C-alpha positions in Angstrom: -108.6 -80.0 -115.4 -107.3 -77.6 -117.2 -105.0 -74.8 -115.4 -104.9 -71.6 -117.0 -101.8 -69.5 -118.0 -102.0 -66.7 -115.6 -102.7 -69.5 -112.7 -99.5 -71.8 -114.4 -97.3 -68.8 -114.3 -97.9 -67.7 -110.9 -96.8 -71.1 -109.8 -93.7 -71.5 -111.7 -93.1 -67.9 -110.3 -93.9 -69.0 -106.7 -92.2 -72.3 -107.0 -88.6 -70.8 -108.2 -88.9 -68.4 -105.3 -89.8 -71.3 -103.1 -86.7 -73.3 -104.1 -83.9 -70.7 -104.5 -85.1 -69.3 -100.8 -86.6 -71.9 -98.7 -84.5 -75.5 -100.8 -82.4 -75.5 -97.6 -84.9 -76.2 -95.4 -86.8 -78.6 -97.4 -83.5 -80.6 -97.7 -82.5 -79.8 -93.8 -84.3 -83.3 -92.4 -87.9 -85.4 -93.7 -91.2 -84.2 -92.2 -91.4 -86.3 -89.1 -94.9 -84.3 -88.0 -98.2 -85.7 -88.1 -99.0 -84.8 -91.1 -103.2 -84.6 -90.3 -102.0 -82.1 -87.3 -100.4 -79.6 -89.6 -103.0 -80.0 -92.3 -105.4 -79.0 -89.2 -103.9 -75.6 -88.8 -103.0 -75.3 -92.4 -106.0 -75.7 -94.3 -107.9 -73.0 -92.5 -105.2 -70.5 -92.7 -105.2 -70.7 -96.5 -109.2 -70.4 -97.1 -109.1 -67.6 -94.5 -106.8 -65.8 -97.4 -110.3 -66.4 -99.4 -108.1 -67.1 -102.5 -109.1 -68.3 -106.1 -109.1 -71.9 -105.8 -106.5 -72.8 -108.1 -104.2 -70.2 -106.3 -105.3 -71.5 -103.0 -104.4 -74.9 -103.6 -100.9 -74.0 -105.4 -100.1 -72.0 -101.9 -101.6 -74.7 -99.3 -99.4 -77.9 -101.6 -96.1 -75.9 -101.4 -96.3 -74.5 -97.4 -97.5 -78.7 -96.8 -94.2 -79.6 -98.4 -92.3 -77.3 -95.9 -90.4 -79.3 -92.9 -89.5 -76.3 -91.4 -93.0 -74.8 -91.4 -94.6 -78.4 -90.2 -91.8 -78.6 -87.0 -93.0 -74.8 -86.1 -96.7 -75.4 -86.3 -96.2 -79.3 -84.2 -94.4 -76.6 -81.4 -90.3 -78.3 -82.5 -87.2 -76.3 -83.0 -87.5 -75.2 -86.4 -85.0 -72.2 -88.3 -86.8 -68.8 -87.4 -85.0 -67.4 -90.3 -86.4 -69.8 -93.3 -89.9 -69.3 -91.5 -89.7 -65.5 -92.4 -89.1 -65.8 -96.0 -91.8 -68.1 -96.2 -93.8 -66.2 -94.8 -92.8 -63.9 -97.2 -93.2 -65.7 -100.2 -96.8 -66.6 -98.6 -97.9 -63.0 -98.9 -96.3 -62.4 -102.1 -97.9 -65.8 -103.3 -101.6 -63.9 -102.0 -100.8 -60.6 -103.0 -99.0 -60.4 -105.8 -95.2 -59.9 -107.5 -96.1 -55.9 -107.6 -97.1 -56.0 -104.1 -94.1 -57.4 -102.4 -90.8 -56.8 -102.6 -88.2 -59.4 -101.4 -84.3 -59.5 -100.4 -82.7 -58.4 -101.6 -84.7 -55.2 -100.6 -84.6 -52.5 -103.3 -82.4 -49.9 -101.8 -84.7 -46.7 -102.4 -87.2 -48.6 -100.0 -84.8 -49.0 -97.7 -83.5 -45.6 -97.4 -87.3 -44.3 -97.8 -86.8 -43.5 -93.9 -86.0 -40.2 -92.9 -83.5 -40.6 -90.4 -80.3 -42.7 -91.9 -80.5 -44.4 -88.1 -83.9 -45.9 -89.1 -82.4 -47.6 -92.5 -83.2 -50.9 -92.1 -83.2 -54.3 -94.8 -85.8 -56.2 -94.2 -86.2 -59.4 -95.5 -89.5 -58.0 -97.5 -91.4 -54.9 -97.9 -95.1 -55.4 -98.9 -97.0 -52.6 -100.6 -100.8 -53.2 -100.1 -103.4 -51.5 -102.1 -106.6 -51.9 -100.2 -107.9 -52.9 -96.8 -108.4 -55.9 -98.1 -104.3 -56.3 -98.9 -103.7 -55.1 -95.2 -105.7 -57.8 -94.0 -103.7 -61.0 -95.7 -101.1 -59.5 -94.7 -101.5 -59.5 -91.4 -103.3 -62.8 -91.4 -100.1 -64.4 -92.9 -97.8 -62.5 -90.0 -100.0 -63.6 -87.5 -100.1 -67.5 -88.4 -96.6 -67.6 -89.3 -95.5 -65.5 -86.2 -93.4 -62.6 -88.1 -91.7 -59.7 -86.4 -93.1 -57.0 -88.7 -92.8 -53.0 -88.9 -95.1 -50.7 -90.2 -94.8 -47.4 -92.4 -96.6 -44.5 -93.1 -94.5 -42.0 -94.1 -91.1 -43.3 -91.9 -90.7 -39.7 -90.8 -90.2 -40.6 -87.0 -86.3 -40.7 -86.3 -86.6 -43.7 -83.9 -84.8 -46.4 -85.1 -87.3 -50.2 -85.5 -90.5 -47.4 -85.1 -91.3 -47.8 -88.9 -88.6 -49.7 -90.0 -87.3 -53.5 -89.6 -84.1 -55.7 -90.1 -84.1 -59.1 -91.4 -85.7 -61.3 -90.3 -88.3 -58.9 -90.5 -91.5 -57.6 -92.5 -92.3 -53.8 -93.3 -95.8 -53.1 -94.5 -95.2 -49.8 -96.1 -98.4 -47.9 -97.1 -97.4 -45.5 -99.6 -99.9 -47.0 -102.1 -103.2 -46.1 -99.6 -102.5 -42.2 -100.1 -106.4 -41.9 -101.6 -107.8 -38.0 -100.9 -111.5 -38.0 -101.3 -113.4 -35.0 -100.5 -117.1 -35.2 -99.9 -119.7 -33.6 -102.0 -120.8 -30.6 -98.8 -117.2 -30.5 -98.4 -117.6 -31.1 -94.8 -115.4 -34.5 -94.6 -111.9 -35.3 -96.1 -111.2 -39.3 -96.2 -107.5 -39.7 -96.4 -105.0 -43.2 -96.8 -102.6 -43.8 -94.3 -99.4 -43.4 -96.6 -100.8 -39.8 -98.0 -98.2 -36.7 -97.3 -99.7 -33.8 -96.2 -98.4 -31.4 -98.7 -100.2 -33.2 -101.6 -103.7 -33.6 -98.6 -103.4 -29.5 -98.5 -102.9 -28.9 -102.1 -105.9 -31.2 -102.8 -108.1 -29.4 -100.5 -107.2 -25.8 -101.0 -109.6 -26.0 -104.4 -112.5 -26.7 -101.9 -111.8 -23.6 -99.9 -111.2 -26.1 -96.6 -107.8 -27.6 -94.5 -108.0 -30.7 -92.0 -106.0 -30.7 -88.5 -103.2 -32.9 -89.5 -99.6 -32.5 -90.5 -97.2 -29.4 -90.9 -94.1 -30.2 -93.1 -95.5 -31.6 -96.6 -93.0 -34.6 -96.5 -95.0 -35.8 -93.4 -97.2 -39.3 -93.9 -100.6 -39.0 -92.4 -100.8 -42.5 -90.1 -98.4 -41.3 -87.7 -99.3 -37.7 -87.2 -102.8 -38.3 -86.6 -102.4 -41.6 -84.6 -99.9 -39.5 -82.7 -102.9 -36.7 -81.5 -101.9 -34.5 -84.3 -101.2 -30.5 -83.7 -103.1 -28.2 -86.3 -100.8 -25.4 -88.0 -103.5 -22.8 -87.5 -105.9 -22.3 -84.5 -109.5 -21.8 -85.6 -112.9 -21.8 -83.3 -114.9 -24.5 -84.5 -117.8 -23.6 -83.6 -118.4 -26.9 -81.5 -121.2 -25.6 -79.3 -124.4 -26.6 -81.5 -124.8 -30.4 -80.9 -125.6 -31.4 -84.1 -122.1 -30.5 -85.6 -120.6 -32.0 -82.7 -122.3 -35.5 -83.5 -121.7 -35.1 -87.2 -117.6 -34.6 -86.2 -118.3 -37.8 -83.6 -119.7 -39.9 -86.5 -116.7 -39.9 -89.0 -115.3 -43.3 -89.2 -111.7 -44.7 -89.5 -111.7 -47.9 -90.7 -109.0 -50.8 -89.2 -107.8 -54.0 -89.8 -107.3 -55.5 -86.8 -104.4 -58.2 -86.3 -106.3 -61.3 -86.9 -107.2 -59.4 -90.5 -110.5 -58.3 -89.5 -111.6 -54.9 -91.3 -113.7 -53.0 -89.4 -114.9 -49.3 -88.5 -114.5 -47.0 -85.3 -116.0 -43.7 -84.7 -118.2 -42.4 -81.7 -121.6 -44.8 -82.3 -119.3 -47.8 -83.6 -116.2 -49.5 -81.5 -116.2 -45.9 -79.7 -113.4 -47.5 -77.2 -111.2 -48.4 -80.4 -111.9 -44.6 -81.7 -110.8 -43.3 -78.5 -107.7 -45.2 -78.1 -106.7 -44.6 -81.7 -106.5 -40.6 -81.1 -103.3 -41.0 -79.4 -103.1 -44.1 -78.8 -100.1 -44.9 -81.6 -99.3 -48.4 -83.1 -101.1 -50.4 -80.8 -104.2 -51.4 -82.1 -104.4 -52.2 -86.0 -103.4 -50.6 -88.8 -105.8 -47.6 -90.1 -106.9 -47.7 -93.9 -109.0 -44.8 -93.9 -109.1 -41.5 -91.6 -112.4 -39.3 -92.2 -111.8 -36.1 -90.9 -114.1 -33.3 -90.6 -113.0 -30.8 -92.7 -112.2 -26.8 -91.3 -113.4 -23.9 -93.4 -110.1 -22.5 -93.0 -108.1 -21.8 -96.5 -107.0 -17.9 -96.8 -105.0 -17.0 -93.5 -102.8 -14.4 -92.4 -98.6 -15.1 -92.0 -95.4 -13.4 -91.4 -92.2 -14.7 -90.8 -89.2 -12.9 -89.3 -85.8 -13.4 -88.2 -84.2 -12.1 -85.1 -80.7 -12.3 -83.3 -79.4 -14.3 -80.3 -79.4 -11.7 -78.0 -83.3 -11.1 -78.5 -83.8 -14.1 -77.1 -85.1 -13.0 -73.9 -87.5 -10.3 -75.4 -89.0 -12.9 -77.9 -89.7 -15.2 -75.1 -91.6 -12.1 -73.2 -93.5 -11.7 -75.9 -94.1 -15.1 -76.6 -95.5 -15.5 -72.9 -97.4 -12.3 -73.4 -99.5 -13.9 -76.5 -99.7 -17.2 -74.5 -101.3 -15.2 -71.3 -103.8 -12.6 -73.6 -103.3 -13.0 -77.4 -104.0 -16.9 -77.5 -107.4 -16.0 -76.5 -107.9 -14.9 -80.0 -108.1 -18.4 -81.4 -107.4 -17.6 -84.7 -104.0 -16.9 -83.8 -100.9 -19.1 -83.3 -97.0 -18.7 -82.9 -94.7 -20.7 -84.1 -91.4 -20.1 -82.5 -88.2 -22.1 -83.1 -84.4 -21.1 -81.5 -81.6 -21.7 -82.6 -78.4 -20.6 -81.6 -77.6 -18.8 -84.2 -80.9 -17.1 -84.8 -84.6 -17.2 -83.7 -87.3 -18.0 -86.0 -91.0 -16.2 -85.2 -93.8 -17.6 -87.3 -97.5 -15.6 -86.9 -99.9 -16.7 -88.2 -104.4 -15.7 -87.9 -106.1 -18.5 -89.6 -108.3 -15.4 -91.4 -107.1 -12.8 -94.0 -106.4 -9.7 -91.6 -104.0 -6.3 -91.3 -101.6 -7.1 -88.5 -103.8 -8.9 -85.6 -104.0 -7.4 -82.3 -103.5 -11.1 -80.6 -99.8 -10.5 -81.9 -99.1 -7.0 -80.7 -96.5 -8.0 -78.0 -93.7 -9.0 -81.3 -94.8 -5.6 -83.8 -92.4 -3.8 -81.4 -89.6 -6.1 -81.3 -87.4 -5.0 -84.4 -86.3 -7.8 -86.9 -83.0 -8.5 -87.9 -84.7 -10.1 -91.2 -88.1 -10.8 -92.6 -88.0 -13.8 -94.0 -91.6 -13.2 -95.5 -92.8 -10.5 -95.0 -96.9 -10.1 -93.7 -98.9 -11.0 -96.1 -102.9 -12.7 -96.8 -102.0 -15.9 -98.2 -103.4 -20.1 -98.2 -102.3 -22.6 -95.6 -101.1 -24.5 -98.8 -98.9 -21.5 -99.5 -97.7 -21.3 -96.0 -97.3 -25.0 -96.1 -95.0 -25.0 -99.1 -92.9 -22.1 -97.4 -92.2 -24.3 -94.2 -91.3 -27.5 -96.2 -88.4 -25.4 -97.9 -86.9 -25.1 -94.8 -86.2 -29.1 -94.4 -83.6 -30.2 -96.2 -83.8 -33.4 -97.8 -80.0 -34.4 -97.4 -79.8 -37.6 -95.6 -79.0 -37.6 -92.4 -79.3 -38.4 -88.6 -82.2 -37.0 -86.7 -83.9 -36.8 -83.5 -86.8 -35.5 -81.5 -87.3 -34.7 -77.9 -90.1 -33.4 -75.9 -91.0 -32.0 -72.3 -93.8 -30.4 -71.6 -94.6 -26.9 -68.6 -97.5 -24.3 -68.2 -96.6 -20.6 -69.0 -93.7 -19.5 -67.4 -91.1 -16.8 -69.5 -88.6 -17.6 -66.5 -88.5 -20.8 -67.0 -88.3 -21.1 -70.9 -85.3 -18.7 -70.3 -83.7 -20.7 -67.5 -84.0 -24.1 -69.5 -82.9 -21.7 -73.0 -79.8 -20.7 -71.7 -79.2 -24.2 -70.0 -79.5 -25.8 -73.3 -78.2 -23.3 -75.6 -74.0 -23.7 -74.0 -74.9 -27.1 -74.6 -75.8 -26.6 -77.9 -72.9 -24.5 -78.9 -70.4 -27.0 -77.4 -72.1 -30.0 -79.3 -72.0 -28.4 -82.8 -68.2 -27.6 -82.8 -67.3 -31.1 -81.6 -69.5 -32.9 -84.3 -71.0 -30.5 -86.8 -74.7 -31.5 -85.4 -77.6 -28.4 -85.3 -80.2 -28.9 -83.2 -83.0 -26.4 -82.4 -85.0 -25.1 -79.4 -88.9 -24.9 -80.2 -91.9 -24.4 -78.0 -95.3 -25.1 -79.2 -98.3 -23.4 -77.5 -101.3 -25.4 -76.9 -103.8 -23.2 -75.7 -106.9 -24.2 -73.4 -108.8 -24.2 -76.6 -107.4 -27.1 -78.5 -107.6 -29.1 -75.4 -111.6 -28.3 -75.2 -111.7 -29.3 -78.7 -110.4 -32.6 -77.9 -112.7 -33.4 -75.0 -115.9 -32.1 -77.4 -115.0 -34.0 -79.9 -115.0 -37.2 -77.9 -111.6 -37.5 -75.9 -108.9 -39.3 -76.2 -106.4 -40.9 -74.1 -104.1 -37.9 -73.9 -105.3 -36.9 -70.1 -104.3 -33.3 -70.9 -104.7 -30.7 -68.4 -107.2 -27.7 -68.9 -104.6 -25.1 -68.5 -102.7 -23.0 -71.3 -99.7 -25.1 -72.2 -96.0 -25.1 -74.4 -94.6 -28.3 -75.6 -91.3 -27.7 -76.0 -89.3 -29.9 -78.3 -86.1 -30.2 -80.8 -85.1 -31.3 -83.8 -81.3 -32.7 -83.9 -79.7 -33.3 -86.7 -76.0 -34.5 -87.4 -73.5 -37.2 -89.9 -72.2 -39.7 -88.2 -73.0 -42.9 -86.1 -70.1 -42.5 -84.0 -71.3 -39.2 -82.8 -74.8 -40.6 -81.8 -74.0 -41.0 -78.2 -72.8 -37.1 -77.7 -75.3 -35.1 -79.7 -78.2 -37.0 -78.2 -76.9 -36.2 -74.6 -77.8 -32.7 -75.4 -81.3 -32.8 -75.4 -81.4 -35.9 -73.0 -80.0 -32.9 -70.5 -82.1 -30.4 -71.8 -85.1 -32.4 -71.6 -84.0 -33.4 -67.4 -83.8 -30.1 -66.5 -87.0 -28.8 -67.8 -88.7 -31.3 -64.8 -85.7 -30.7 -62.8 -86.1 -26.6 -62.8 -89.9 -27.0 -63.8 -90.9 -29.0 -60.6 -88.9 -26.3 -58.2 -91.2 -23.6 -59.7 -94.5 -25.6 -59.9 -94.7 -25.3 -63.5 -93.9 -28.6 -64.9 -96.4 -30.8 -67.1 -95.8 -34.6 -66.7 -97.0 -35.0 -70.3 -95.1 -35.9 -73.7 -96.4 -35.5 -77.3 -95.9 -38.7 -78.9 -94.9 -37.1 -82.1 -92.1 -35.6 -80.3 -90.9 -38.5 -78.5 -87.4 -40.1 -78.7 -86.6 -43.6 -78.6 -86.1 -43.6 -74.8 -89.2 -41.8 -73.4 -92.1 -43.0 -72.9 -95.6 -41.0 -73.5 -98.4 -43.5 -72.8 -96.8 -43.7 -69.3 -97.6 -40.5 -69.1 -101.6 -40.2 -69.8 -102.2 -41.0 -66.5 -102.9 -44.3 -64.9 -106.8 -44.7 -65.6 -106.5 -44.2 -69.0 -103.3 -46.2 -69.5 -105.3 -49.1 -67.9 -108.5 -48.5 -70.8 -105.6 -48.3 -73.2 -104.7 -52.2 -72.2 -108.3 -52.7 -72.1 -108.6 -52.0 -75.2 -105.4 -53.1 -76.5 -106.6 -57.5 -75.3 -110.0 -56.4 -76.6 -109.7 -55.6 -80.4 -105.8 -57.9 -80.2 -106.1 -60.5 -77.9 -103.3 -62.6 -79.4 -101.0 -59.3 -78.8 -99.7 -59.5 -82.3 -98.7 -55.4 -82.5 -97.7 -55.9 -78.9 -94.9 -58.7 -79.6 -94.4 -58.9 -83.1 -94.3 -55.5 -83.7 -90.6 -54.6 -83.9 -90.8 -51.2 -81.8 -92.8 -48.1 -80.9 -94.4 -46.6 -78.2 -96.2 -50.0 -77.2 -98.3 -50.7 -74.2 -96.2 -53.6 -73.7 -93.3 -52.2 -72.5 -95.3 -50.5 -69.5 
């Protein structure tokens, strides 16, 4: 039988890499296990990869020679590092040389995560180009019981959530960055590895946008699976049952832990669809998000800067807008307080001239008007926001807490935070913000109307506090993180005293030691675990995934 040149070259490349990395394991001891038993495990696995016959034969023969793998399959002692390397080489043999980067992994890839605290060097990085590639990678990972992590944009500041050390496999979704718009402009189909800046730029010519990330550099999947949060608000007209059904029928393509590629929406695998909308990385890898577009392109906005002594007045205006102005569902307010200045962004999701909803803010004199009131676009505002975030490598952290609208609580917690933030900046150079994110009841109602989600939100106006913390040195980690940790505790302490605390944490604002899933409510948590057991029978995402807000931690 003749062997084609591409197949022969594949065999030589595989054998070279195989011997250089796995050679010591082959020489360690001769096979002592039942060959027929090993074959009974090995052959179904190779067949499941659906490779061309010559490629499948070469892979099977190489794996069949590995005594370490034989020991693993037979339940005997084996060397995990060699097994992990064999797992990487099997994925490389399956997907091709250009889809897998093995040790030493390119430094550009190890440092692609936003926070230096998340920089890790995996055994290999896998770059799937399709749902089928993701399926094959997960089949290999499941067969070898390899530890792994998944990276969409790598913007989580939590170590190990989208990165992993050796021994471990990183699945990087950057090649799955497709952006497609339906002919009627009602649906945008997005890949998990896309960036929100690119997506909004692609949607801009269609005069539409989608609910998603607010910062251009952030990846798609993490934002959506964490629950998403819009840059602008607008009534979506969801009272029309036909529109509700159309929104619910949107499809998300998911690769399950056993490699099955399936679809989820309100009609098919509805329980999985429900769980994915805020349940995080617990159920599978989504390779396609169909999102219902919103007819918002042209908007009104302005950005002004205020002095530290004006914070109480700004907070008064913010709470007044929450209680009154927020009833205009086109209005939203971005409020970011730093020790040295306060930034207020007023955003109205339609062309306007000083919208009345923002009346409480107009009488407060600004120290600087960073962006004068103007009618622009969602894209232009997103680009402005992107310039406020530095690309200089640093360590980062988030943290979150929630409360009802309570201006005195806002002021008391801010005073507590400010003193500590100033002190830790003097000691370490760390900078941090105090950000109140308004969540009007309208947004909660929209989530319910679109099929619900596991977040368990109360139908009241509320705010989700968060902080962005930046610093340089790892030796300052504990000292710096102590400030947001103490501040979130203060939100709970004072909020409970005033009856304003809400036991909810937005997943995308959660820090490594927090547990957003535990606050979704006992009934929702039980349902999430049920969905996990149904679609991930071997619990791969709970036991092999390196870290994250996992149900297995509850």
